C-alpha positions, -999 to +999 in steps of 0.1 A: -454-408-477-461-439-497-433-454-518-437-479-545-413-506-535-410-520-570-400-487-583-375-483-555-361-518-564-357-507-600-339-475-590-315-496-569-310-521-597-301-492-621-277-473-597-241-470-606-219-496-590-197-470-572-229-455-556-243-489-545-220-490-515-232-456-503-269-467-508-262-499-489-246-479-460-274-455-459-301-482-458-280-498-429-280-464-412-318-460-415-323-495-401-300-488-372-317-455-365-351-471-364-338-499-341-323-473-317-356-453-316-375-485-308-350-494-280-351-459-266-389-460-265-388-494-249-364-481-222-386-451-216-417-473-212-398-494-187-387-464-167-421-448-166-435-480-150-408-484-124-423-468-093-392-471-072-371-454-098-396-426-101-396-422-063-358-421-063-357-394-090-383-373-071-363-377-038-331-366-056-348-336-071-362-327-036-327-331-021-312-308-047-339-282-042-334-283-004-295-282-007-291-317+006-263-327-017-226-334-012-196-323-032-168-348-037-150-339-004-182-339+017-193-372+001-159-388+009-160-376+045-196-389+049-186-423+036-156-425+058-176-416+089-202-443+079-173-469+076-159-459+110-194-462+125-199-496+109-165-508+120-171-497+156-204-515+157-186-547+145-161-545+174-189-547+201 
């Protein structure tokens, strides 16, 4: 949709003062929305080029599919065993 900017400027110049703040806020909202969309697209582009991240996501999906996931208690026990294992290796 093409907008005549001069006509838009005239509309803004003729708006009631009490509505000007709302128009100002709305224009700010539109600018912020466009910036957020650009940032999101940039982030998506970065993620799709990160081969290691893609590999990790695929591995995570495979682990979930095959039931290789921990609940909170299992995860804590696993970490505790790894800490004990590490500490016993340090005492050699």
